[in-house]
BAFI-3210 file (N, C-alpha, C; in Angstrom, 3 decimals, decimal comma, padded with zeros to 6 digits):
// residues 158
n [1|2|3|4|5|6|7|8|9|10|11|12|13|14|15|16|17|18|19|20|21|22|23|24|25|26|27|28|29|30|31|32|33|34|35|36|37|38|39|40|41|42|43|44|45|46|47|48|49|50|51|52|53|54|55|56|57|58|59|60|61|62|63|64|65|66|67|68|69|70|71|72|73|74|75|76|77|78|79|80|81|82|83|84|85|86|87|88|89|90|91|92|93|94|95|96|97|98|99|100|101|102|103|104|105|106|107|108|109|110|111|112|113|114|115|116|117|118|119|120|121|122|123|124|125|126|127|128|129|130|131|132|133|134|135|136|137|138|139|140|141|142|143|144|145|146|147|148|149|150|151|152|153|154|155|156|157|158]
n.u [005,689|004,756|002,178|002,597|003,737|001,587|-000,346|001,028|001,100|-001,657|-002,128|-000,519|-001,735|-004,298|-003,712|-002,630|-004,855|-006,632|-005,288|-005,307|-008,074|-008,615|-007,070|-007,893|-010,376|-010,200|-009,751|-006,770|-004,930|-002,764|-003,474|-004,936|-003,032|-001,114|-002,549|-003,026|-000,401|000,525|-001,317|-000,820|001,838|001,677|000,046|001,366|002,457|005,264|006,159|004,308|004,426|006,974|009,513|012,033|012,266|014,072|013,839|011,352|009,712|007,216|005,749|003,780|003,232|002,778|002,135|000,681|001,604|001,897|004,187|005,901|008,382|010,346|013,018|014,922|016,580|018,561|019,414|017,867|015,647|012,334|010,097|007,246|004,868|002,303|000,020|-002,235|-004,406|-005,130|-006,310|-008,639|-010,123|-010,306|-009,396|-009,589|-008,208|-008,435|-008,163|-008,976|-006,689|-004,620|-003,830|-004,174|-003,889|-005,237|-004,636|-006,200|-005,885|-006,996|-006,113|-003,214|-001,448|000,328|003,646|006,183|009,200|012,223|015,319|018,755|018,343|018,718|017,621|017,584|017,074|013,833|011,379|008,109|004,493|001,479|-001,847|-002,554|-001,536|-000,149|-000,247|000,831|-001,032|-001,638|-003,496|-005,756|-008,940|-012,335|-013,656|-011,552|-010,388|-012,447|-012,368|-009,841|-010,327|-012,123|-010,458|-008,682|-010,435|-011,165|-008,680|-008,218|-010,333|-009,627|-007,203|-008,111|-009,469|-007,467]
n.v [-006,674|-008,712|-007,874|-005,582|-006,637|-008,192|-006,206|-004,884|-006,864|-007,019|-004,479|-004,533|-006,636|-005,527|-003,244|-004,495|-005,954|-003,855|-002,462|-004,460|-004,677|-002,121|-001,973|-004,177|-003,705|-002,077|-001,769|-002,035|000,065|-001,229|-003,763|-003,352|-002,123|-004,135|-006,154|-004,880|-004,513|-007,199|-008,235|-006,683|-007,365|-010,149|-010,503|-009,069|-008,287|-008,944|-008,919|-007,355|-004,614|-003,738|-005,520|-005,322|-005,061|-005,200|-005,520|-005,016|-003,064|-002,975|-001,163|-000,680|001,386|001,540|004,078|004,999|005,347|004,529|002,992|002,510|001,075|000,698|-000,944|-000,853|-002,860|-001,319|000,334|002,499|004,043|004,097|005,762|005,865|007,350|007,769|009,092|007,140|008,429|010,236|008,774|008,130|006,571|003,339|001,619|-001,081|-002,278|-004,624|-008,207|-011,174|-012,640|-010,854|-007,464|-003,893|-002,030|000,900|003,292|005,934|009,345|012,191|014,727|016,113|014,111|012,018|011,287|011,374|010,126|009,897|008,287|008,010|008,253|008,697|010,968|012,705|013,463|013,344|014,993|014,980|015,320|013,358|012,117|009,506|006,095|003,388|-000,081|-003,142|-006,154|-009,708|-012,762|-012,340|-012,192|-010,876|-010,732|-010,659|-008,229|-006,483|-006,877|-005,820|-003,127|-002,491|-002,683|-000,592|001,588|001,363|001,764|004,371|005,708|005,190|006,598|009,147|009,726|010,147]
n.w [053,172|051,522|051,085|049,552|047,159|046,314|045,812|043,772|041,794|041,262|040,200|037,881|036,485|036,140|034,544|032,283|031,395|030,880|028,815|026,863|026,352|025,357|022,974|021,491|020,423|018,203|014,721|013,155|010,923|009,836|009,061|006,736|005,050|004,893|003,587|001,105|000,109|-000,040|-001,898|-004,258|-004,743|-005,082|-007,396|-009,326|-012,595|-014,064|-016,685|-017,879|-018,568|-019,585|-021,294|-020,376|-017,600|-014,744|-011,943|-009,368|-006,830|-004,430|-001,964|000,795|003,350|006,961|007,678|005,617|002,958|-000,431|-002,379|-005,410|-007,287|-010,125|-011,668|-014,484|-017,020|-018,276|-016,284|-015,610|-013,313|-012,130|-010,104|-008,107|-005,945|-003,482|-001,023|000,827|001,913|000,028|-001,935|-004,520|-006,499|-008,176|-011,086|-013,410|-016,306|-018,778|-018,942|-016,986|-017,174|-017,779|-017,183|-016,440|-013,531|-012,383|-010,065|-008,792|-007,747|-005,763|-006,638|-008,252|-006,893|-006,982|-006,773|-009,128|-010,184|-012,012|-012,486|-013,516|-016,258|-019,774|-020,852|-018,800|-015,307|-013,944|-012,099|-011,162|-010,929|-010,797|-011,584|-011,334|-010,686|-012,318|-012,303|-013,531|-013,646|-013,263|-013,734|-012,008|-010,512|-010,711|-008,196|-006,370|-007,087|-006,378|-003,641|-003,097|-003,755|-001,737|000,518|-000,043|000,202|002,912|004,159|003,339|004,658|007,335|007,529|007,066|009,393|011,217]
ca.u [006,284|003,887|001,021|003,060|003,870|000,240|-000,935|001,746|000,604|-003,014|-002,033|000,028|-002,780|-005,350|-003,232|-002,514|-006,226|-007,181|-004,659|-005,817|-009,439|-008,580|-006,495|-008,529|-011,605|-009,946|-009,105|-005,585|-004,690|-001,703|-004,099|-005,298|-001,825|-000,475|-003,330|-002,794|000,952|000,583|-002,103|-000,122|003,055|001,300|-000,531|002,135|002,861|006,591|006,296|003,138|004,666|008,199|010,275|013,350|012,197|015,024|013,167|010,363|009,425|005,955|005,783|002,683|003,680|001,750|001,781|-000,256|002,201|002,005|005,368|006,149|009,658|010,786|014,396|015,025|017,878|019,546|019,780|016,891|014,723|011,087|009,592|005,921|004,416|001,200|-000,535|-003,537|-005,464|-005,474|-006,896|-009,974|-010,797|-009,467|-009,913|-008,805|-008,428|-007,847|-008,912|-008,512|-005,343|-003,616|-004,441|-003,502|-004,621|-005,017|-004,979|-006,386|-005,883|-007,911|-005,465|-001,868|-000,879|001,290|005,000|006,818|010,620|013,067|016,755|019,649|017,737|019,517|016,961|017,725|016,229|012,569|010,520|006,825|003,358|000,442|-003,133|-002,776|-000,412|-000,537|000,497|000,360|-001,408|-002,011|-004,184|-006,570|-010,347|-013,137|-013,950|-010,329|-010,235|-013,425|-011,841|-008,757|-010,935|-012,689|-009,346|-008,211|-011,401|-011,056|-007,428|-008,449|-011,179|-008,846|-006,223|-008,846|-009,840|-006,280]
ca.v [-006,818|-009,558|-007,071|-004,703|-007,412|-008,579|-005,012|-004,644|-007,853|-006,637|-003,307|-004,965|-007,410|-004,593|-002,435|-005,368|-006,233|-002,623|-002,199|-005,462|-004,303|-000,907|-002,185|-005,259|-003,238|-001,229|-002,372|-001,249|000,247|-002,115|-004,901|-002,917|-001,897|-005,436|-006,824|-004,205|-004,822|-008,609|-008,406|-006,098|-008,141|-011,484|-010,485|-008,185|-008,869|-008,400|-008,733|-006,645|-003,274|-003,748|-006,772|-005,055|-004,787|-006,012|-005,847|-004,037|-003,027|-002,364|-001,011|000,081|001,575|001,699|005,492|005,270|005,649|003,457|003,278|001,545|001,394|-000,239|-000,777|-001,460|-003,471|-000,303|001,099|003,544|003,781|004,855|005,749|006,467|007,284|008,627|008,793|006,490|009,369|010,965|007,810|008,493|005,428|002,301|001,064|-002,177|-002,449|-005,854|-009,431|-011,838|-013,158|-009,792|-006,142|-002,778|-001,448|002,332|003,841|007,363|010,199|013,330|015,784|015,688|013,651|010,940|011,778|010,583|010,459|008,999|008,432|007,318|008,282|009,458|012,258|013,515|013,072|014,067|014,982|015,581|014,748|012,825|011,846|008,072|005,160|002,204|-001,285|-004,279|-007,334|-010,895|-013,869|-011,807|-012,212|-009,708|-010,693|-010,226|-006,798|-005,791|-006,946|-004,837|-001,794|-002,299|-002,427|000,767|002,531|001,288|002,411|005,792|006,197|005,139|007,686|010,413|009,932|010,516]
ca.w [051,861|050,730|050,704|048,484|045,921|045,905|045,202|042,527|040,835|040,894|039,329|036,596|035,824|035,748|033,428|031,110|030,940|030,333|027,521|025,926|025,984|024,547|021,660|020,752|019,807|017,055|013,568|012,870|009,498|009,380|008,397|005,394|004,258|004,647|002,549|-000,177|-000,356|-000,418|-003,117|-005,399|-004,988|-005,546|-008,734|-010,196|-013,876|-014,357|-018,128|-018,368|-019,084|-020,384|-021,223|-019,806|-016,167|-014,003|-010,687|-008,927|-005,399|-004,036|-000,520|001,384|004,726|007,990|007,747|004,537|001,670|-001,417|-003,193|-006,479|-007,934|-011,159|-012,123|-015,795|-017,314|-018,658|-015,098|-015,346|-012,213|-012,102|-008,736|-007,959|-004,556|-003,061|000,290|000,707|002,287|-001,191|-002,871|-005,000|-007,108|-008,739|-012,337|-013,959|-017,734|-019,268|-018,660|-015,764|-017,422|-017,829|-017,244|-015,790|-012,422|-012,247|-008,763|-009,038|-006,564|-005,824|-007,441|-008,663|-005,629|-007,208|-007,046|-010,180|-010,298|-012,807|-012,231|-014,446|-017,586|-020,740|-021,095|-017,595|-014,187|-013,983|-010,915|-011,507|-010,224|-011,664|-010,947|-011,198|-010,647|-013,061|-011,934|-014,321|-012,864|-014,035|-013,055|-010,917|-010,891|-010,350|-006,758|-005,687|-007,349|-005,531|-002,275|-003,035|-003,738|-000,400|001,438|-000,305|000,782|004,367|004,548|003,111|005,757|008,586|007,508|007,140|010,802|011,996]
c.u [005,397|002,668|001,383|003,155|002,509|-000,464|-000,275|001,274|-000,804|-002,990|-001,526|-001,023|-003,900|-004,935|-003,095|-003,898|-006,845|-006,589|-005,121|-007,221|-009,465|-008,124|-007,161|-009,781|-011,416|-009,292|-007,943|-005,381|-003,581|-002,271|-004,437|-004,048|-001,106|-001,218|-003,038|-001,422|001,060|-000,163|-001,332|001,147|002,726|000,845|000,217|002,576|004,179|006,765|005,172|003,420|005,862|008,891|011,613|013,306|013,126|014,422|012,198|010,234|008,077|005,954|004,614|002,983|002,504|001,323|000,928|000,348|002,286|003,144|005,604|007,401|010,007|012,213|014,519|016,432|018,942|019,947|018,808|015,950|013,508|010,471|008,267|005,503|003,229|000,710|-001,930|-004,690|-005,921|-006,096|-008,319|-010,722|-009,777|-010,152|-008,998|-009,188|-007,700|-008,750|-008,382|-007,102|-004,281|-004,315|-003,623|-004,416|-004,245|-005,526|-005,017|-006,446|-006,758|-007,377|-004,146|-001,089|000,125|002,629|005,644|008,262|011,296|014,518|017,520|019,049|018,602|018,936|017,073|016,777|014,997|011,845|009,226|005,726|002,342|-000,826|-003,419|-001,455|-000,885|000,376|-000,038|000,100|-001,740|-002,699|-005,002|-008,023|-011,093|-013,398|-012,732|-010,089|-011,224|-012,978|-010,703|-009,312|-011,517|-011,585|-008,745|-009,140|-011,317|-009,787|-007,557|-009,266|-010,430|-007,861|-006,912|-009,249|-008,684|-005,956]
c.v [-007,674|-008,774|-006,138|-005,459|-007,878|-007,396|-004,678|-005,608|-007,490|-005,453|-003,690|-005,745|-006,492|-003,766|-003,266|-005,674|-005,009|-002,315|-003,211|-005,096|-003,076|-001,189|-003,295|-004,805|-002,428|-002,024|-001,478|-001,091|-000,649|-003,323|-004,549|-002,773|-003,206|-006,189|-006,217|-004,557|-006,273|-008,872|-007,909|-006,868|-009,508|-011,492|-009,576|-008,938|-008,231|-008,113|-007,890|-005,307|-003,246|-005,096|-006,563|-004,669|-005,760|-006,473|-004,730|-004,123|-002,347|-002,345|-000,143|000,172|001,717|003,158|005,914|005,637|004,398|003,827|002,142|001,981|000,290|000,087|-001,551|-002,002|-002,455|000,603|002,207|003,096|004,677|004,669|006,501|006,321|008,208|008,185|008,222|007,398|010,190|010,050|008,212|007,284|004,481|001,776|-000,055|-002,346|-003,701|-007,030|-010,042|-012,389|-012,072|-008,446|-005,106|-002,187|000,020|002,769|005,357|008,127|011,421|014,455|015,240|015,261|012,512|011,568|010,823|011,055|009,442|009,321|007,615|007,210|009,128|010,846|013,193|013,042|013,967|013,886|015,683|014,958|014,257|012,554|010,368|007,315|003,893|001,038|-002,437|-005,495|-008,489|-011,899|-013,410|-011,775|-011,014|-009,619|-010,240|-008,733|-005,981|-005,786|-005,944|-003,421|-001,488|-001,995|-001,039|001,790|002,542|001,977|003,932|006,381|006,223|006,303|009,044|010,736|010,468|011,971]
c.w [050,953|050,236|049,545|047,163|045,419|045,223|043,854|041,440|040,359|039,922|037,937|035,821|035,326|034,538|032,145|030,534|030,286|028,959|026,475|025,455|025,078|023,120|020,865|020,024|018,551|015,938|013,163|011,369|008,963|008,652|006,953|004,528|003,949|003,556|001,181|-000,730|-000,811|-001,723|-004,328|-005,742|-005,588|-006,999|-009,710|-011,448|-014,299|-015,843|-018,712|-018,996|-020,028|-020,227|-020,514|-018,328|-015,443|-012,678|-010,326|-007,416|-005,206|-002,523|-000,081|002,873|005,681|008,151|006,557|003,205|000,816|-002,350|-004,179|-007,215|-008,917|-011,539|-013,431|-016,021|-017,678|-017,491|-014,739|-014,223|-012,359|-010,726|-008,687|-006,501|-004,354|-001,697|000,107|001,131|001,089|-002,252|-003,229|-005,547|-007,719|-009,999|-012,789|-015,413|-018,182|-018,968|-017,369|-015,941|-017,317|-017,930|-016,503|-014,729|-012,306|-010,881|-008,919|-007,719|-006,810|-006,709|-007,966|-007,425|-005,781|-007,574|-008,046|-010,308|-011,201|-012,492|-013,266|-015,845|-018,514|-020,997|-019,894|-016,508|-014,163|-012,659|-011,304|-010,647|-011,241|-010,878|-010,800|-011,177|-011,332|-012,682|-012,781|-013,419|-013,798|-013,124|-011,853|-011,381|-010,298|-008,852|-005,969|-005,893|-006,522|-004,077|-002,084|-002,961|-002,359|000,621|001,219|000,335|002,302|004,857|004,403|004,252|007,076|008,643|007,598|008,569|011,625|011,865]
res [m|k|k|f|t|l|n|l|k|k|c|v|f|f|l|a|s|l|s|f|l|l|f|s|g|f|e|l|p|e|e|e|t|a|f|i|q|n|f|l|t|k|y|y|d|k|d|g|q|n|k|d|t|k|r|f|e|i|n|v|t|n|t|g|f|c|r|y|r|r|i|l|n|n|g|k|e|e|y|f|a|f|n|l|s|r|f|k|s|m|d|f|y|g|s|t|a|k|g|e|l|y|l|r|t|k|n|d|d|v|v|v|q|t|r|n|d|r|k|g|e|v|d|s|t|g|t|f|l|m|i|p|l|k|d|v|d|e|t|r|l|n|e|l|a|q|h|f|k|q|a|n|e|e|l|a|k|m]
***
């Protein structure tokens, strides 16, 4: 019985070591998506687009979706989403104090939805997603662009 438990311990230790070696060598896309979400949330300019924004949500999932939702004071909701594998480029217009970040996709890959609008609910697609940012410098924007490209490459491999 002691020999069996000793062999069992060796097998468990070997499998644990093997799994650690396999998974430690790969950079997980979760690191990229977490950085992107934290960056966009930290530098988001709530007053940059409309004064009547009640709240916003930015969510970048581990499966590669970037989702941005704005809820206005009048109850209208605007929802934008695209897959990071369709990311093409990033542009920033403005100054370090205040500006607009344009995330561009390869085709009409950005899903645009509005709800609770007086003009009716609209479902369409677009080629870019605009997020207002404030207090962000050029080096941080270059770092964000690099993380977008890395996430895009990781998703393209899958």
